[in-house]
Each structure stands twice: as C-alpha cells, then as structure tokens.
C-alpha positions in Angstrom: -12.4 52.1 -28.4 -15.6 50.3 -27.4 -14.6 47.3 -29.5 -11.2 47.1 -27.7 -12.9 47.1 -24.3 -15.2 44.3 -25.4 -12.3 42.2 -26.6 -10.5 42.8 -23.3 -13.6 41.8 -21.3 -14.2 38.7 -23.4 -10.5 37.7 -23.1 -10.6 38.1 -19.3 -13.8 36.1 -19.1 -12.4 33.3 -21.2 -9.2 33.3 -19.1 -11.3 33.0 -15.9 -13.4 30.2 -17.3 -10.3 28.3 -18.4 -8.6 28.8 -15.0 -11.7 27.6 -13.2 -12.0 24.6 -15.5 -8.3 23.7 -15.1 -8.6 24.0 -11.3 -11.7 21.8 -11.3 -10.0 19.2 -13.4 -6.9 19.2 -11.3 -8.5 19.0 -7.9 -11.8 17.1 -8.6 -10.6 14.7 -11.4 -6.8 14.4 -11.7 -6.3 14.0 -7.9 -9.3 11.8 -7.2 -8.6 8.2 -6.1 -10.5 5.2 -7.3 -10.0 1.8 -5.7 -9.5 -1.2 -8.0 -9.4 -4.6 -6.4 -8.1 -7.8 -8.0 -8.1 -11.4 -6.9 -5.0 -13.5 -6.9 -3.8 -17.0 -6.5 -1.7 -17.2 -3.4 -0.8 -19.6 -0.6 -3.1 -18.7 2.2 -2.8 -19.6 5.9 -5.7 -19.9 8.4 -3.5 -20.3 11.6 -0.7 -18.3 13.1 1.4 -21.5 13.5 1.2 -22.2 9.8 1.8 -18.6 8.8 4.9 -18.4 11.1 6.2 -21.7 9.9 6.0 -20.8 6.2 7.4 -17.3 6.5 11.1 -16.7 5.6 11.3 -13.6 7.8 9.0 -12.3 10.6 9.7 -8.7 11.8 8.2 -6.0 13.9 8.7 -2.6 12.3 7.3 0.6 11.0 7.2 2.2 7.5 9.6 5.1 7.2 7.8 7.0 4.4 4.2 8.0 3.7 2.5 5.7 1.2 2.5 8.5 -1.5 6.3 8.8 -1.3 7.0 5.1 -1.8 8.2 3.7 -5.1 5.7 1.7 -7.2 6.7 -1.1 -9.5 4.3 -2.1 -12.2 4.4 -4.6 -15.0 2.1 -4.4 -18.1 1.4 -6.7 -21.0 1.7 -5.7 -24.7 -1.9 -4.3 -24.6 -1.2 -2.1 -21.6 -3.0 -4.2 -19.1 -1.5 -4.4 -15.6 0.1 -7.7 -14.9 1.3 -6.8 -11.4 1.6 -3.7 -9.2 3.5 -3.6 -5.9 4.9 -0.8 -3.7 8.4 -0.9 -2.2 8.1 0.0 1.4 11.1 0.8 3.6 10.6 -0.6 7.1 12.5 0.4 10.2 12.9 -3.0 11.9 12.6 -3.0 15.7 12.8 -6.8 16.2 13.3 -9.9 14.1 11.2 -12.9 15.3 12.2 -15.3 12.6 15.1 -15.3 10.1 18.6 -13.8 10.2 18.8 -11.0 12.7 21.8 -9.2 11.3 21.5 -6.6 8.5 17.9 -5.7 9.1 17.9 -2.2 10.7 16.1 -1.0 7.6 14.4 -3.4 5.2 12.7 -2.8 1.9 9.7 -5.1 1.4 7.0 -5.4 -1.3 3.3 -4.7 -0.5 0.6 -6.0 -3.0 -0.8 -2.6 -3.6 0.1 0.4 -5.8 -1.2 3.7 -7.2 -0.9 4.8 -10.8 -1.8 8.2 -12.2 -4.1 8.4 -15.2 -5.8 11.3 -16.9 -9.1 10.4 -15.1 -7.5 10.3 -11.7 -5.4 8.0 -9.5 -6.1 4.3 -9.5 -5.2 2.4 -6.3 -4.8 -1.3 -7.2 -5.0 -3.7 -4.3 -4.7 -7.4 -4.4 -7.3 -9.3 -2.3 -8.4 -6.2 -0.4 -4.9 -5.4 0.9 -4.5 -2.0 2.6 -1.1 -0.3 2.8 0.9 0.0 6.0 0.8 3.6 7.4 4.0 5.6 8.2 4.8 5.5 11.9 2.4 2.6 12.7 3.9 -0.5 14.3 3.3 -3.9 12.5 4.1 -7.5 12.9 4.9 -8.5 9.3 5.2 -12.0 7.8 7.5 -12.1 4.8 8.5 -14.5 2.1 11.5 -14.2 -0.2 10.5 -14.1 -3.9 12.6 -15.4 -6.9 14.3 -12.0 -7.2 15.5 -12.1 -3.6 13.1 -9.5 -2.4 10.9 -9.9 0.7 7.1 -9.5 0.3 4.1 -9.7 2.6 2.6 -13.2 2.5 -1.0 -14.2 3.2 -2.1 -10.8 1.8 -4.1 -8.7 4.4 -3.7 -11.4 7.0 0.1 -11.2 6.7 0.5 -8.0 8.6 -0.9 -6.9 11.9 -1.0 -3.4 13.4 0.3 -3.7 16.9 -0.3 -0.2 18.2 -3.9 0.4 17.1 -3.0 3.4 14.8 -4.2 1.8 11.5 -8.0 1.5 11.4 -7.8 0.0 7.9 -5.7 -2.9 9.0 -8.6 -5.0 10.2 -10.4 -4.8 6.8 -10.4 -7.4 4.1 -9.6 -10.8 5.5 -12.3 -12.7 7.4 -9.8 -15.0 9.3 -7.4 -12.2 10.2 -8.8 -11.6 13.7 -8.6 -15.3 14.7 -5.0 -15.4 13.5 -4.2 -12.2 15.4 -5.7 -13.6 18.6 -3.6 -16.8 18.2 -0.5 -14.6 17.6 -1.1 -12.6 20.8 -1.6 -15.8 22.8 1.5 -17.6 21.4 3.9 -14.7 21.0 2.9 -12.4 23.9 6.5 -12.1 25.1 7.9 -11.3 21.7 5.3 -8.6 21.0 6.3 -6.6 24.0 
C-alpha cells in the first residue's frame, strides 16, 4: 500500500513538472518574438515629388485585419534560407490620389515584413527597418506594381505615412522620412483632408 502511494505521488509530481515545463515553453519561448532585420537593394526616394512621380498608385486607407491575422508569403532557397518574406495586407481605401480610381474599395498590398513560427519562437523579418501598418490606423501609402501584378509599398519605411497619429512605430527606421512627410503635408494638404 505504501509503495502504491509513493508511485501515485511521484507520478503526480512528474505530471506537474511536465505541465509547468510545457507552459513555460509555450508562453516564454514558443510565443516570444525576435526581430530580424535585413538590408535590400531598392529604388529609394528622398523627396515627396520623386516618390509621388514614381508610384503607380497612391492611396489613403486603413488595414482591415490585425497584423497577426494577415497572410504571410515566404520564399526559401534549397538550403532553407529565406529569400523573401512579405505580408499581404488588405486595405480599406478611402481615397485614391494617383492611379485608377475604380475598383479600389478594398485593395490587397504587400508589405516588406513577415513573421514565421519556429521551435525557438516567432521571428519577425523586416526589410530595411520596415514596421507593419496597424489595423484601424490611417495611412498615405505609395505603391508600385510588381511583375506579378501585385501592389507593394515602395521606398520601404518612407513609403507609408501614418496620418492620424495612431501608429507610434511609423516614424522609426528611415532618416529622411520626416522631411518627405513635411513636403507631402505642404504639397498635398487639400488631398490629405
């Protein structure tokens, strides 16, 4: 009888230890987020005029979904290394400033950022310090059409501008972003209303 009690107590202790260990792994490791930044070769613009001129489409809009609920597209090489990672972001378009105005009530664009899950946690890959657009925040977005016919943010972090002050991360990353935004507010004050 005493041996049976010892086995039950040891079994319960092991079950508790395993449950605590699994909880720690899930919450502290598996759900942790590590930022990975990469550099890229892209056509950059230092003025609002050049940025506007080169964009295929310029819109004012807001993301419809939270970043975690958006679809991530990732390409890997034969060794498993990431060649590209982007996030498909659905935008509710309020106004088109450049480009065809019809057919853009909702628009899916590509952002140069994505998250992938690994056994050691989540890895958020961002190109050139890009930060994702936040659901419900209002942005002025400069877009280019890629060879697959999809629109993507051009000029990296300095290709999107938070208009309503609800995204504190938007000012990060690009040293010339503030001067471009000042020029935009001066030259497009009527359109931004």
